[in-house]
C-alpha atoms as an extended CHARMM CRD file, in Angstrom:
* protein
*
       276  EXT
         1         1  MET       CA             55.1080000000       47.7520000000       92.0440000000  PROA      1               0.0000000000
         2         2  ILE       CA             52.9960000000       48.5600000000       88.9840000000  PROA      2               0.0000000000
         3         3  LYS       CA             52.5190000000       46.2050000000       86.0620000000  PROA      3               0.0000000000
         4         4  LEU       CA             51.8700000000       48.1950000000       82.9090000000  PROA      4               0.0000000000
         5         5  ARG       CA             50.3510000000       47.4620000000       79.5290000000  PROA      5               0.0000000000
         6         6  VAL       CA             50.9390000000       50.2160000000       76.9740000000  PROA      6               0.0000000000
         7         7  THR       CA             50.1140000000       50.3030000000       73.2660000000  PROA      7               0.0000000000
         8         8  VAL       CA             52.4090000000       52.2780000000       70.9740000000  PROA      8               0.0000000000
         9         9  PRO       CA             52.6580000000       52.6370000000       67.1780000000  PROA      9               0.0000000000
        10        10  LYS       CA             54.5200000000       49.7670000000       65.5590000000  PROA      10              0.0000000000
        11        11  ASN       CA             57.2470000000       52.0640000000       64.2310000000  PROA      11              0.0000000000
        12        12  ILE       CA             57.8920000000       53.2190000000       67.8110000000  PROA      12              0.0000000000
        13        13  ALA       CA             58.0070000000       49.6080000000       69.0220000000  PROA      13              0.0000000000
        14        14  LEU       CA             60.5770000000       48.8220000000       66.3120000000  PROA      14              0.0000000000
        15        15  ILE       CA             62.8620000000       51.6580000000       67.4710000000  PROA      15              0.0000000000
        16        16  LEU       CA             62.6210000000       50.3790000000       71.0440000000  PROA      16              0.0000000000
        17        17  LYS       CA             63.5170000000       46.8270000000       70.0180000000  PROA      17              0.0000000000
        18        18  ARG       CA             66.5240000000       48.0480000000       68.0430000000  PROA      18              0.0000000000
        19        19  ASP       CA             67.7260000000       50.0260000000       71.0650000000  PROA      19              0.0000000000
        20        20  GLN       CA             67.3520000000       46.9860000000       73.2920000000  PROA      20              0.0000000000
        21        21  GLU       CA             69.4840000000       44.9480000000       70.9040000000  PROA      21              0.0000000000
        22        22  ASP       CA             72.1070000000       47.6820000000       70.5000000000  PROA      22              0.0000000000
        23        23  PHE       CA             72.2830000000       48.5200000000       74.2160000000  PROA      23              0.0000000000
        24        24  GLU       CA             72.0140000000       44.8290000000       75.2080000000  PROA      24              0.0000000000
        25        25  ILE       CA             69.2560000000       45.5880000000       77.6910000000  PROA      25              0.0000000000
        26        26  ASN       CA             65.9670000000       43.8130000000       78.4040000000  PROA      26              0.0000000000
        27        27  GLU       CA             62.5960000000       45.4920000000       77.9280000000  PROA      27              0.0000000000
        28        28  ASN       CA             61.8180000000       45.9280000000       81.6090000000  PROA      28              0.0000000000
        29        29  LYS       CA             65.1320000000       47.5910000000       82.4300000000  PROA      29              0.0000000000
        30        30  HSD       CA             64.9360000000       49.6860000000       79.2500000000  PROA      30              0.0000000000
        31        31  TYR       CA             61.5500000000       51.2380000000       80.0080000000  PROA      31              0.0000000000
        32        32  ASN       CA             62.4700000000       51.7830000000       83.6640000000  PROA      32              0.0000000000
        33        33  ARG       CA             65.6400000000       53.6390000000       82.6900000000  PROA      33              0.0000000000
        34        34  ILE       CA             63.6810000000       55.8050000000       80.2620000000  PROA      34              0.0000000000
        35        35  TYR       CA             61.3130000000       56.8380000000       83.0670000000  PROA      35              0.0000000000
        36        36  LYS       CA             64.0850000000       57.3240000000       85.6220000000  PROA      36              0.0000000000
        37        37  ASN       CA             66.5430000000       59.2560000000       83.4380000000  PROA      37              0.0000000000
        38        38  MET       CA             64.5490000000       61.2480000000       80.8990000000  PROA      38              0.0000000000
        39        39  ASP       CA             63.3830000000       64.8220000000       81.4430000000  PROA      39              0.0000000000
        40        40  PHE       CA             59.6990000000       64.6150000000       80.5910000000  PROA      40              0.0000000000
        41        41  ASN       CA             56.5870000000       66.7300000000       81.0910000000  PROA      41              0.0000000000
        42        42  TYR       CA             53.2760000000       64.9420000000       80.6600000000  PROA      42              0.0000000000
        43        43  SER       CA             50.6240000000       66.7740000000       78.6330000000  PROA      43              0.0000000000
        44        44  GLN       CA             46.9560000000       65.8750000000       78.8420000000  PROA      44              0.0000000000
        45        45  GLU       CA             46.4180000000       67.5130000000       75.4590000000  PROA      45              0.0000000000
        46        46  LYS       CA             48.9680000000       65.2080000000       73.8300000000  PROA      46              0.0000000000
        47        47  SER       CA             47.4170000000       62.1840000000       75.5210000000  PROA      47              0.0000000000
        48        48  LYS       CA             44.1880000000       62.7360000000       73.5800000000  PROA      48              0.0000000000
        49        49  SER       CA             45.9770000000       61.7460000000       70.3810000000  PROA      49              0.0000000000
        50        50  VAL       CA             45.8770000000       57.9810000000       70.8240000000  PROA      50              0.0000000000
        51        51  TYR       CA             46.8980000000       55.6080000000       68.0490000000  PROA      51              0.0000000000
        52        52  LYS       CA             44.1820000000       53.0140000000       67.4550000000  PROA      52              0.0000000000
        53        53  GLU       CA             45.6530000000       51.1880000000       64.4560000000  PROA      53              0.0000000000
        54        54  ASP       CA             48.9790000000       49.5230000000       63.6990000000  PROA      54              0.0000000000
        55        55  THR       CA             49.9190000000       49.3790000000       67.3550000000  PROA      55              0.0000000000
        56        56  GLU       CA             51.9220000000       46.9520000000       69.4590000000  PROA      56              0.0000000000
        57        57  LEU       CA             51.4710000000       46.0910000000       73.1280000000  PROA      57              0.0000000000
        58        58  LEU       CA             54.3440000000       46.6980000000       75.5590000000  PROA      58              0.0000000000
        59        59  GLN       CA             54.2660000000       45.0140000000       78.9720000000  PROA      59              0.0000000000
        60        60  PHE       CA             56.6320000000       45.8280000000       81.8180000000  PROA      60              0.0000000000
        61        61  THR       CA             56.8310000000       46.3600000000       85.5740000000  PROA      61              0.0000000000
        62        62  LEU       CA             57.9750000000       49.5410000000       87.2510000000  PROA      62              0.0000000000
        63        63  SER       CA             60.8520000000       49.0850000000       89.6920000000  PROA      63              0.0000000000
        64        64  LYS       CA             60.2710000000       49.9320000000       93.3430000000  PROA      64              0.0000000000
        65        65  GLU       CA             62.2280000000       53.1630000000       92.9240000000  PROA      65              0.0000000000
        66        66  ASN       CA             60.1800000000       54.2280000000       89.8950000000  PROA      66              0.0000000000
        67        67  PHE       CA             56.9230000000       53.1760000000       91.5790000000  PROA      67              0.0000000000
        68        68  ILE       CA             57.6680000000       55.5780000000       94.4340000000  PROA      68              0.0000000000
        69        69  LYS       CA             58.5640000000       58.2960000000       91.9210000000  PROA      69              0.0000000000
        70        70  PHE       CA             55.2740000000       57.8430000000       90.0420000000  PROA      70              0.0000000000
        71        71  ASP       CA             53.0440000000       57.3950000000       93.1120000000  PROA      71              0.0000000000
        72        72  THR       CA             52.6590000000       61.0810000000       93.9390000000  PROA      72              0.0000000000
        73        73  LEU       CA             49.5500000000       63.1630000000       94.4990000000  PROA      73              0.0000000000
        74        74  GLU       CA             49.8750000000       64.8710000000       91.1400000000  PROA      74              0.0000000000
        75        75  ASN       CA             50.2900000000       61.5800000000       89.2900000000  PROA      75              0.0000000000
        76        76  LYS       CA             47.4130000000       59.7320000000       90.9320000000  PROA      76              0.0000000000
        77        77  GLU       CA             44.9060000000       61.3610000000       88.5740000000  PROA      77              0.0000000000
        78        78  VAL       CA             46.9710000000       60.5460000000       85.4950000000  PROA      78              0.0000000000
        79        79  LYS       CA             46.0970000000       57.5010000000       83.4280000000  PROA      79              0.0000000000
        80        80  LYS       CA             49.1910000000       55.3460000000       83.6220000000  PROA      80              0.0000000000
        81        81  ALA       CA             48.9180000000       53.9630000000       80.0810000000  PROA      81              0.0000000000
        82        82  ASP       CA             48.5640000000       57.4830000000       78.6300000000  PROA      82              0.0000000000
        83        83  PHE       CA             51.5030000000       58.7680000000       80.6570000000  PROA      83              0.0000000000
        84        84  PHE       CA             53.9000000000       56.0050000000       79.6460000000  PROA      84              0.0000000000
        85        85  ARG       CA             52.7190000000       55.9490000000       76.0450000000  PROA      85              0.0000000000
        86        86  GLN       CA             53.5830000000       59.6310000000       75.7600000000  PROA      86              0.0000000000
        87        87  LEU       CA             56.9030000000       59.1680000000       77.6040000000  PROA      87              0.0000000000
        88        88  ILE       CA             58.0650000000       56.2320000000       75.4860000000  PROA      88              0.0000000000
        89        89  THR       CA             56.9420000000       57.8390000000       72.2210000000  PROA      89              0.0000000000
        90        90  GLU       CA             58.8010000000       61.0690000000       73.0480000000  PROA      90              0.0000000000
        91        91  TYR       CA             61.9250000000       59.0330000000       73.8730000000  PROA      91              0.0000000000
        92        92  ALA       CA             61.7410000000       57.0910000000       70.6070000000  PROA      92              0.0000000000
        93        93  MET       CA             61.4270000000       60.2720000000       68.5450000000  PROA      93              0.0000000000
        94        94  LYS       CA             64.8170000000       61.5150000000       69.7690000000  PROA      94              0.0000000000
        95        95  SER       CA             67.9750000000       60.7730000000       67.7850000000  PROA      95              0.0000000000
        96        96  ALA       CA             69.8250000000       57.5310000000       68.5780000000  PROA      96              0.0000000000
        97        97  TYR       CA             72.7780000000       59.2730000000       70.2110000000  PROA      97              0.0000000000
        98        98  GLU       CA             70.3800000000       61.2370000000       72.4820000000  PROA      98              0.0000000000
        99        99  ARG       CA             68.6130000000       57.9980000000       73.4670000000  PROA      99              0.0000000000
       100       100  GLU       CA             71.9750000000       56.4540000000       74.3460000000  PROA      100             0.0000000000
       101       101  LEU       CA             72.7470000000       59.4110000000       76.6340000000  PROA      101             0.0000000000
       102       102  ILE       CA             69.4230000000       58.8600000000       78.4160000000  PROA      102             0.0000000000
       103       103  ILE       CA             69.8430000000       55.1220000000       78.9560000000  PROA      103             0.0000000000
       104       104  PHE       CA             73.4110000000       55.4250000000       80.2580000000  PROA      104             0.0000000000
       105       105  LYS       CA             72.8720000000       58.6740000000       82.1590000000  PROA      105             0.0000000000
       106       106  GLU       CA             74.1190000000       57.3210000000       85.5190000000  PROA      106             0.0000000000
       107       107  TYR       CA             77.4920000000       56.2740000000       84.1010000000  PROA      107             0.0000000000
       108       108  ILE       CA             77.8890000000       59.5280000000       82.1720000000  PROA      108             0.0000000000
       109       109  GLU       CA             77.1690000000       61.6020000000       85.2890000000  PROA      109             0.0000000000
       110       110  GLN       CA             79.8220000000       59.6830000000       87.2510000000  PROA      110             0.0000000000
       111       111  ILE       CA             82.3580000000       60.2110000000       84.4620000000  PROA      111             0.0000000000
       112       112  LYS       CA             81.5890000000       63.9470000000       84.3430000000  PROA      112             0.0000000000
       113       113  ILE       CA             82.0120000000       64.2530000000       88.1160000000  PROA      113             0.0000000000
       114       114  ALA       CA             85.3930000000       62.5280000000       87.8450000000  PROA      114             0.0000000000
       115       115  MET       CA             86.5190000000       64.8840000000       85.0730000000  PROA      115             0.0000000000
       116       116  GLU       CA             85.3500000000       67.9720000000       86.9640000000  PROA      116             0.0000000000
       117       117  ASN       CA             87.3120000000       66.8460000000       90.0250000000  PROA      117             0.0000000000
       118       118  ASP       CA             90.3520000000       65.6300000000       88.0690000000  PROA      118             0.0000000000
       119       119  LYS       CA             89.9010000000       62.0450000000       89.3160000000  PROA      119             0.0000000000
       120       120  ARG       CA             90.7400000000       58.6280000000       87.9210000000  PROA      120             0.0000000000
       121       121  ILE       CA             87.9430000000       56.0960000000       87.3970000000  PROA      121             0.0000000000
       122       122  GLU       CA             87.5790000000       52.3290000000       87.4090000000  PROA      122             0.0000000000
       123       123  ILE       CA             85.1920000000       50.8420000000       84.8560000000  PROA      123             0.0000000000
       124       124  LYS       CA             84.0670000000       47.6080000000       83.3240000000  PROA      124             0.0000000000
       125       125  PHE       CA             84.3080000000       47.6570000000       79.5230000000  PROA      125             0.0000000000
       126       126  LYS       CA             82.7870000000       44.6820000000       77.7310000000  PROA      126             0.0000000000
       127       127  ASN       CA             83.2470000000       42.5920000000       80.9060000000  PROA      127             0.0000000000
       128       128  ARG       CA             86.9060000000       43.6540000000       81.1910000000  PROA      128             0.0000000000
       129       129  ASP       CA             88.1540000000       45.8510000000       84.0310000000  PROA      129             0.0000000000
       130       130  ASP       CA             90.0820000000       48.9990000000       83.1930000000  PROA      130             0.0000000000
       131       131  ILE       CA             91.4300000000       52.0630000000       84.9740000000  PROA      131             0.0000000000
       132       132  LEU       CA             91.0760000000       55.3570000000       83.1190000000  PROA      132             0.0000000000
       133       133  ASP       CA             92.0570000000       58.9860000000       83.2480000000  PROA      133             0.0000000000
       134       134  PRO       CA             88.9480000000       60.4170000000       81.5120000000  PROA      134             0.0000000000
       135       135  TYR       CA             89.4410000000       63.4130000000       79.1810000000  PROA      135             0.0000000000
       136       136  PHE       CA             86.1440000000       64.0820000000       77.4050000000  PROA      136             0.0000000000
       137       137  ILE       CA             82.8880000000       62.6160000000       76.1080000000  PROA      137             0.0000000000
       138       138  ALA       CA             82.2450000000       63.0560000000       72.3860000000  PROA      138             0.0000000000
       139       139  SER       CA             78.8210000000       62.7890000000       70.7620000000  PROA      139             0.0000000000
       140       140  LEU       CA             78.7180000000       62.1070000000       67.0350000000  PROA      140             0.0000000000
       141       141  GLU       CA             75.3200000000       62.9990000000       65.6060000000  PROA      141             0.0000000000
       142       142  LYS       CA             76.0850000000       61.5270000000       62.1770000000  PROA      142             0.0000000000
       143       143  GLU       CA             77.0240000000       58.1500000000       63.6820000000  PROA      143             0.0000000000
       144       144  ASN       CA             74.4240000000       58.4170000000       66.4660000000  PROA      144             0.0000000000
       145       145  ARG       CA             77.0280000000       57.3150000000       69.0160000000  PROA      145             0.0000000000
       146       146  ASN       CA             78.7640000000       58.6300000000       72.1270000000  PROA      146             0.0000000000
       147       147  TYR       CA             82.3680000000       57.9740000000       73.1070000000  PROA      147             0.0000000000
       148       148  LEU       CA             84.6190000000       58.4180000000       76.1380000000  PROA      148             0.0000000000
       149       149  VAL       CA             88.2050000000       59.3710000000       75.3540000000  PROA      149             0.0000000000
       150       150  SER       CA             90.6330000000       58.4850000000       78.1420000000  PROA      150             0.0000000000
       151       151  TYR       CA             94.0790000000       57.2270000000       78.9560000000  PROA      151             0.0000000000
       152       152  SER       CA             93.7710000000       53.4770000000       79.5960000000  PROA      152             0.0000000000
       153       153  TYR       CA             96.1310000000       51.9100000000       82.1310000000  PROA      153             0.0000000000
       154       154  TYR       CA             95.1850000000       48.5020000000       80.7290000000  PROA      154             0.0000000000
       155       155  LYS       CA             96.2300000000       49.3700000000       77.1640000000  PROA      155             0.0000000000
       156       156  GLU       CA             98.7900000000       52.0080000000       78.2020000000  PROA      156             0.0000000000
       157       157  LYS       CA             97.6070000000       54.5310000000       75.6300000000  PROA      157             0.0000000000
       158       158  ILE       CA             94.7690000000       56.9380000000       74.8320000000  PROA      158             0.0000000000
       159       159  VAL       CA             91.6750000000       54.9500000000       73.8900000000  PROA      159             0.0000000000
       160       160  ASN       CA             88.1690000000       55.5650000000       72.6510000000  PROA      160             0.0000000000
       161       161  TYR       CA             85.3740000000       53.5890000000       74.3530000000  PROA      161             0.0000000000
       162       162  ARG       CA             81.7500000000       53.5500000000       73.2190000000  PROA      162             0.0000000000
       163       163  ILE       CA             79.5700000000       54.6990000000       76.1130000000  PROA      163             0.0000000000
       164       164  LYS       CA             77.0990000000       51.8250000000       75.7440000000  PROA      164             0.0000000000
       165       165  ASN       CA             79.9070000000       49.3260000000       76.4460000000  PROA      165             0.0000000000
       166       166  ILE       CA             80.8800000000       50.9380000000       79.7670000000  PROA      166             0.0000000000
       167       167  SER       CA             79.4270000000       49.8680000000       83.1010000000  PROA      167             0.0000000000
       168       168  ASP       CA             80.1990000000       49.9290000000       86.8240000000  PROA      168             0.0000000000
       169       169  VAL       CA             81.8670000000       53.3380000000       86.8560000000  PROA      169             0.0000000000
       170       170  VAL       CA             83.6610000000       54.0110000000       90.1590000000  PROA      170             0.0000000000
       171       171  ILE       CA             85.3750000000       57.2960000000       90.9850000000  PROA      171             0.0000000000
       172       172  THR       CA             88.6580000000       56.6240000000       92.7840000000  PROA      172             0.0000000000
       173       173  ASN       CA             90.5670000000       58.8010000000       95.2400000000  PROA      173             0.0000000000
       174       174  LEU       CA             93.4910000000       58.9940000000       92.8140000000  PROA      174             0.0000000000
       175       175  ASN       CA             94.0680000000       62.1010000000       90.7430000000  PROA      175             0.0000000000
       176       176  ARG       CA             94.4960000000       61.9790000000       86.9850000000  PROA      176             0.0000000000
       177       177  GLU       CA             98.0510000000       62.1840000000       85.7600000000  PROA      177             0.0000000000
       178       178  PRO       CA             99.0140000000       65.5310000000       84.1740000000  PROA      178             0.0000000000
       179       179  PHE       CA             98.3320000000       65.5070000000       80.4310000000  PROA      179             0.0000000000
       180       180  ASP       CA             98.9450000000       67.6060000000       77.3470000000  PROA      180             0.0000000000
       181       181  GLU       CA             95.8860000000       69.8580000000       77.4770000000  PROA      181             0.0000000000
       182       182  LYS       CA             96.5310000000       71.3630000000       74.0330000000  PROA      182             0.0000000000
       183       183  TYR       CA             96.7240000000       67.9080000000       72.4210000000  PROA      183             0.0000000000
       184       184  ILE       CA             93.5100000000       66.7760000000       74.1440000000  PROA      184             0.0000000000
       185       185  LYS       CA             91.7840000000       69.9900000000       73.0590000000  PROA      185             0.0000000000
       186       186  ASP       CA             92.9090000000       69.4430000000       69.4590000000  PROA      186             0.0000000000
       187       187  LEU       CA             91.8190000000       65.7980000000       69.6660000000  PROA      187             0.0000000000
       188       188  LYS       CA             88.3670000000       66.8900000000       70.8710000000  PROA      188             0.0000000000
       189       189  GLU       CA             87.9670000000       69.5670000000       68.2010000000  PROA      189             0.0000000000
       190       190  ASN       CA             89.0640000000       67.1430000000       65.4460000000  PROA      190             0.0000000000
       191       191  PHE       CA             87.4660000000       64.0550000000       66.9530000000  PROA      191             0.0000000000
       192       192  ASN       CA             86.7350000000       60.8760000000       65.0500000000  PROA      192             0.0000000000
       193       193  PRO       CA             86.1960000000       57.3830000000       66.4890000000  PROA      193             0.0000000000
       194       194  PHE       CA             89.6040000000       56.2160000000       65.2250000000  PROA      194             0.0000000000
       195       195  LEU       CA             91.5010000000       58.9720000000       67.1050000000  PROA      195             0.0000000000
       196       196  SER       CA             93.3280000000       59.7190000000       63.8700000000  PROA      196             0.0000000000
       197       197  PHE       CA             94.2350000000       63.3270000000       64.6990000000  PROA      197             0.0000000000
       198       198  GLY       CA             97.9370000000       63.9700000000       64.1490000000  PROA      198             0.0000000000
       199       199  ASN       CA             98.4630000000       60.8930000000       61.9410000000  PROA      199             0.0000000000
       200       200  GLU       CA             99.0660000000       61.1140000000       58.1990000000  PROA      200             0.0000000000
       201       201  VAL       CA             98.8050000000       58.4870000000       55.4600000000  PROA      201             0.0000000000
       202       202  LYS       CA            100.0230000000       59.1310000000       51.9140000000  PROA      202             0.0000000000
       203       203  VAL       CA             98.6560000000       57.0050000000       49.0730000000  PROA      203             0.0000000000
       204       204  ARG       CA             98.6970000000       56.8520000000       45.2940000000  PROA      204             0.0000000000
       205       205  PHE       CA             95.5570000000       55.6860000000       43.4660000000  PROA      205             0.0000000000
       206       206  THR       CA             95.3140000000       54.0930000000       40.0430000000  PROA      206             0.0000000000
       207       207  PRO       CA             92.6650000000       55.7230000000       37.7860000000  PROA      207             0.0000000000
       208       208  GLU       CA             90.2720000000       52.9310000000       38.8420000000  PROA      208             0.0000000000
       209       209  GLY       CA             91.1910000000       53.5620000000       42.4690000000  PROA      209             0.0000000000
       210       210  GLU       CA             90.2920000000       57.2400000000       42.1950000000  PROA      210             0.0000000000
       211       211  LYS       CA             86.8460000000       56.3050000000       40.8720000000  PROA      211             0.0000000000
       212       212  TYR       CA             86.4040000000       53.7310000000       43.6430000000  PROA      212             0.0000000000
       213       213  TYR       CA             87.4910000000       56.2850000000       46.2800000000  PROA      213             0.0000000000
       214       214  LYS       CA             84.7030000000       58.6530000000       45.2170000000  PROA      214             0.0000000000
       215       215  GLN       CA             82.1410000000       55.8700000000       45.6710000000  PROA      215             0.0000000000
       216       216  VAL       CA             83.2490000000       54.3480000000       49.0040000000  PROA      216             0.0000000000
       217       217  ILE       CA             82.1680000000       56.6630000000       51.8330000000  PROA      217             0.0000000000
       218       218  SER       CA             82.0310000000       54.3910000000       54.8860000000  PROA      218             0.0000000000
       219       219  ASN       CA             85.0390000000       54.8700000000       57.2360000000  PROA      219             0.0000000000
       220       220  ARG       CA             86.6880000000       57.1740000000       54.6860000000  PROA      220             0.0000000000
       221       221  PRO       CA             89.5770000000       59.1260000000       56.3050000000  PROA      221             0.0000000000
       222       222  LYS       CA             89.6470000000       62.9160000000       56.2150000000  PROA      222             0.0000000000
       223       223  LEU       CA             91.4500000000       64.1940000000       53.1140000000  PROA      223             0.0000000000
       224       224  LYS       CA             94.0590000000       66.7950000000       54.1100000000  PROA      224             0.0000000000
       225       225  GLY       CA             95.3970000000       67.5730000000       50.6420000000  PROA      225             0.0000000000
       226       226  ILE       CA             96.6410000000       66.3750000000       47.2490000000  PROA      226             0.0000000000
       227       227  GLU       CA            100.2230000000       66.8220000000       46.0190000000  PROA      227             0.0000000000
       228       228  GLY       CA            100.4600000000       65.8200000000       42.3610000000  PROA      228             0.0000000000
       229       229  ASP       CA             99.1600000000       62.2500000000       42.2510000000  PROA      229             0.0000000000
       230       230  ILE       CA             99.6400000000       61.7000000000       46.0000000000  PROA      230             0.0000000000
       231       231  TYR       CA             96.6480000000       61.9080000000       48.3670000000  PROA      231             0.0000000000
       232       232  ILE       CA             97.3180000000       62.8360000000       51.9950000000  PROA      232             0.0000000000
       233       233  PHE       CA             94.8090000000       61.6000000000       54.5940000000  PROA      233             0.0000000000
       234       234  GLU       CA             94.4170000000       62.0430000000       58.3320000000  PROA      234             0.0000000000
       235       235  ALA       CA             94.2620000000       58.4460000000       59.5590000000  PROA      235             0.0000000000
       236       236  ASN       CA             95.9530000000       56.0450000000       61.9260000000  PROA      236             0.0000000000
       237       237  ASP       CA             97.0220000000       52.5640000000       60.8250000000  PROA      237             0.0000000000
       238       238  TYR       CA             93.7910000000       50.9200000000       61.9640000000  PROA      238             0.0000000000
       239       239  GLN       CA             91.4880000000       53.2560000000       60.0420000000  PROA      239             0.0000000000
       240       240  ALA       CA             93.7380000000       53.1600000000       56.9740000000  PROA      240             0.0000000000
       241       241  MET       CA             93.8070000000       49.3530000000       56.8850000000  PROA      241             0.0000000000
       242       242  LEU       CA             90.0560000000       49.1990000000       57.4330000000  PROA      242             0.0000000000
       243       243  TYR       CA             89.3510000000       51.5820000000       54.5540000000  PROA      243             0.0000000000
       244       244  PHE       CA             92.1390000000       51.0030000000       52.0150000000  PROA      244             0.0000000000
       245       245  ALA       CA             92.4240000000       47.1990000000       52.2380000000  PROA      245             0.0000000000
       246       246  GLY       CA             89.4030000000       46.9110000000       49.9480000000  PROA      246             0.0000000000
       247       247  PHE       CA             91.1560000000       48.8280000000       47.1800000000  PROA      247             0.0000000000
       248       248  MET       CA             93.6150000000       45.9500000000       46.6170000000  PROA      248             0.0000000000
       249       249  GLU       CA             95.6310000000       46.6220000000       43.4090000000  PROA      249             0.0000000000
       250       250  MET       CA             93.9860000000       50.0290000000       42.9140000000  PROA      250             0.0000000000
       251       251  ILE       CA             96.1530000000       51.7350000000       45.5450000000  PROA      251             0.0000000000
       252       252  GLU       CA             99.7380000000       51.9980000000       46.7820000000  PROA      252             0.0000000000
       253       253  ILE       CA            100.4450000000       52.9690000000       50.3890000000  PROA      253             0.0000000000
       254       254  LEU       CA            103.4740000000       55.2750000000       50.4060000000  PROA      254             0.0000000000
       255       255  GLU       CA            103.6990000000       56.4890000000       54.0130000000  PROA      255             0.0000000000
       256       256  PRO       CA            104.0500000000       55.7470000000       56.8390000000  PROA      256             0.0000000000
       257       257  LEU       CA            106.4790000000       52.9240000000       56.1270000000  PROA      257             0.0000000000
       258       258  SER       CA            105.0820000000       50.8740000000       59.0160000000  PROA      258             0.0000000000
       259       259  LEU       CA            101.6560000000       50.8630000000       57.3320000000  PROA      259             0.0000000000
       260       260  ARG       CA            103.2140000000       50.0800000000       53.9560000000  PROA      260             0.0000000000
       261       261  GLU       CA            104.8680000000       47.0170000000       55.5170000000  PROA      261             0.0000000000
       262       262  LYS       CA            101.5740000000       45.9160000000       57.0710000000  PROA      262             0.0000000000
       263       263  MET       CA             99.9040000000       46.1190000000       53.6770000000  PROA      263             0.0000000000
       264       264  LYS       CA            102.7330000000       44.1080000000       52.0830000000  PROA      264             0.0000000000
       265       265  GLU       CA            102.2550000000       41.3990000000       54.7410000000  PROA      265             0.0000000000
       266       266  ARG       CA             98.5440000000       41.3010000000       53.9260000000  PROA      266             0.0000000000
       267       267  VAL       CA             99.3680000000       40.8350000000       50.2450000000  PROA      267             0.0000000000
       268       268  LYS       CA            101.7740000000       37.9720000000       51.0430000000  PROA      268             0.0000000000
       269       269  LYS       CA             99.1820000000       36.1970000000       53.1590000000  PROA      269             0.0000000000
       270       270  MET       CA             96.5410000000       36.6770000000       50.4530000000  PROA      270             0.0000000000
       271       271  LYS       CA             98.8910000000       35.1100000000       47.8890000000  PROA      271             0.0000000000
       272       272  GLU       CA             99.3490000000       32.1230000000       50.2130000000  PROA      272             0.0000000000
       273       273  VAL       CA             95.5970000000       31.7060000000       50.5420000000  PROA      273             0.0000000000
       274       274  TYR       CA             95.2190000000       31.6310000000       46.7560000000  PROA      274             0.0000000000
       275       275  ASN       CA             98.3680000000       29.4900000000       46.2480000000  PROA      275             0.0000000000
       276       276  LEU       CA            100.0220000000       32.1630000000       44.1070000000  PROA      276             0.0000000000
């Protein structure tokens, strides 16, 4: 195996550390996965541009598999530090969602094979086992995240799992159950992480609430239309509660009634907390 010492710009090192925290992966495994999974062409011309200031030292060991991959006739003349500096820098310059696809490439390929062959999969999600009928993988460039949309036999409904939280993908011999292809297509074309497609929420803002709505962007549901003083959003209960709960007295949930009741329960509990 090869022990490597590679200097990279500090801003590149910071991106790598953030990925390691987000992906919950150690440095050694991270750099090995980059080398194993990323399409990369080394350029001697690029290697001449070496950063000599504001750098940070990376130290890691190539796995046996990657050592064999690197130890070829064409690579023997390549300076290892230059090669891996260029590789890691090119990886870090990609968007976050592209880097996630590289690091979890093996799992994604297994999922795609299962979908192509109409098969069910077994996975581990956040250390919990689940059985899924996978439908599609969605990449959100704005959020820099990738999701797998499937039917979960554990939750008995369609769910949305972040790719980075999936591990141990196994393709089973069982076929996926028949599903509503039109609904799944519409869900894919109108995808958001809350799977809100097909759900409507009607609300009425106070004047202060309307001003607040224009300012609060994070997790904001898609606005479908306005009828008089009633705003109609595409959102399920979870997204609506997450976004509208902060409006407090500046909003009234009108529909669905189930969400209105949930909001009323929140208000009751808040009154108990403040002894009102």
